N, C-alpha and C positions, 0 to 999 in steps of 0.2 A: 421382552427385553420394554421401556421405555421409550415411545418412537420419539425421536430427536425436534426439538420448539424452534431447534435453529438450525438453518441447511449447515450441514457437514460435508461440503463439495470439496472445501480447498482440504481436506487429511483425506479424503478419495482419493484426490489427484498426489498425496503425497506418498499414499500405497501404491502408484502408480497403473490408477485404473485411465483409459482411454478417453480423449476426449470428446468421442462418441455417446462412454458410458456415463459420464460426467451430465454431459447437457443430457441421455435419458432419465439421471439422477435426479438433475433437479427437475425437469417436467413433473417429473410422476412425484416429487417429494413434496413440488405446489402446489399439485390436485391433492396430493391426500390430506394435507395441513389442512384443504378450504371446504374437501367435501367428504372426506375421509377411505377406507377404501377400499371400501361395500360392491363402487361400479368400476373398480379398477379389474380389469382380465386378470386369469389365474397366474399366466404369464408375468402381470406387470406387479403381482404381490408377490412373487416367489423374486422379482430381479429385484427389490427392496429391502426386501428381505434377508439379501445377500448380502444388501449393504449394509442393513443395517448389524449382523455379523459381524460384517470386516470391520465396522466402528470399536473403540474404547469405550465401554458400557458408560453410561452419565452414571448420576446417585439418581437412585430407586427412587427419593423423596420426590414430593410431590412439588416439580417445579425444577429441581434440581436443587441446588448451593450454588456462591455469588463464586466459589471456588470452579466447580462445574465448566464455568462457563471458558472459553478459548479467549485470551487477552490478545490484542489486536497486534501487537508484540510475537503471536509468535506465527498469524497470519502468514500466507506467501507475500503477499502483497505489499506487505510490510517491512519484509524479510530483502522482498527483492528489491526496492526505492533504497534501501540499508546500506544493499549489498554494491548498489550503483553508486552510491555517494561517499562511502569505504575507497571503489576505485576513483572517482576523480580525488579524492585526495590525496589518494599514495601517487595521482596523476604529475596532482599544483605540485607534493616534496618532490616531486623527478625531476621537476622542470628545472627549478626550485622557482616560486613566487615571489618578487622581495617583499622589503620586511614588511607587518600593516597591511598588505594585500590580500582579497579575499577573493574567492574564484564564486560568479553570481552563480554557479549551479550550483554549488555546494549549499550555498545558502537557500536557495528554490530547496533544494528535495530535502534540508535540515528542517526547515518549516511545514513539510508538508509532515514529516512524521512528529512533530512537535502535536501536529494538529491532530493526529490518526490517535496520539497516547491520547488525548484533552479531551477528546470523543467518542471511543473506541465505540466507531462503526463494528456492527456486525461480520460486515464486509461476505454478507449470504449474495444471492444471486442476483438480488433486487440490488443491491448493494456497486459489487462486481461489475453490473451492465454499466452501470456509469463511472463509474471510475475512468475512465477514456475520455469523460468529457475536461477533465484538468489540462491534460494534453493541448488543446489552443492555447490556454491561462502560460502553461510551463512557456510554450513558445514565443507570445509576446512576453516575458517578463525576462526571459533574454534577450530578445530582439533590444526591450529598452535599456537595459543592461550591456546593448554593445555597445549604445550609443552615449553611455554615459563613462565606462573606461575604457580600456584598451582590450583585445584579442589578442591571446597568447595561445599556443600553438601547443598541445594535451597530447600524450598518448592514453587517453582512455581504453578505449579497445585490447593491448596491450594488460593493462592494467586486470580489464573485464578479466581474459583470457587466465593471468594467473590466479587467479578467484575461483573462477569455474573448474581450479585443479584442487586451488585449496580448498572450498569447501562446495562440492561436489555434489554431498549428501544433500544442502537442502537449496543446490542449483537445479532453475527450472529452465530450459530453453521455450518453454511455452509460453511463460511469461514473458508482455512487450519489454523493453526497456522503457523504459520514461525518458521520453524525450530523445527518443537515439537518433541520431544524425551522421551523417556521412563527413561533415567536417573537422577535421581536426583542432580548431581551435574552437577556443572556449574566453566569455566575457570574462575581463579580472577589473575591480573595485579597488579603489583605495580605500582606504578606514573610513572617511567620514563618507566618499561614494558607499559600502555596503551599510555601516547603519541604518543609513537615510532608504537606502532599496530593501533589509532588511523591514526595518519596519512597513512598509509595502506590502513586499509578500506577507507577512505574519499577518495582517487585518485581512485581506484578501484569501489567503487561505482559508483560514480560520472562519469564513464568511462561505466561502466555496463546500467547505466539507459541511459544514451546518445544514446549505441547504443542498446539495447534488446527494446527496448518500437519503435513500428515508429511512434508515434504523435510527438519525439523527435526527429527524429536521423538526421534531417532536419531544424532544428529550433535552434534560437539563445536564449543561457540563459537567463527565465523570468524573475526571481527574488532572484539574488544569495544570500546566506545567509552565511555566515562568525563569527559562536558565539563565534568563540578565535582565534582573530588575532595572537596571537603568533604558533599554528598549523594550522595557514593557510598554503596552496601551491598554486603551479601556475597554471591556469587555463588549 
């Protein structure tokens, strides 16, 4: 079997592997990638072979093909942000927000998803370790939005529980909810405030994605995404 050139820890997670086994796999995979399997203990080689056999086979062609590489939209990290954004949107609809208002949290997660699609990080072990670096940035953006607009009570937890039932196959409780807080109120912005806030968050999110994910740091843009040309900013 072709040894994977990318860490596929997230796929093993989807198969139900325990956190301890995932940690062990990540460490052994990194060692094998750097130094080969010759110096691994027999038990460790058997463990890696078990992981290789559990994963769907990649193309046998050298290096595989572009179609063999799992897209960021299929990674658990992306799916979690997407589901959390959906929960907030449902909470906003249930509130509901006034005409032309937008939730700041929705804008933040929307721009993070766009940046992930644009730069297509591998979200391997090194990327995954760095993903939490976004948390203080999200918190700062929310605080800034709260100063600009107004706070709106939103029952996001209710919507998350509903999604948990609807999408249980994709739900992974071990993944941190992005920016989860005990507070039940979220910043809401007027149309003008939201447009300016989105520009700021878009620029900073794209910069952070380039800088924080090692797999992106030295790579060109993979799939440029501009949802609204009127809000586009120079690269």
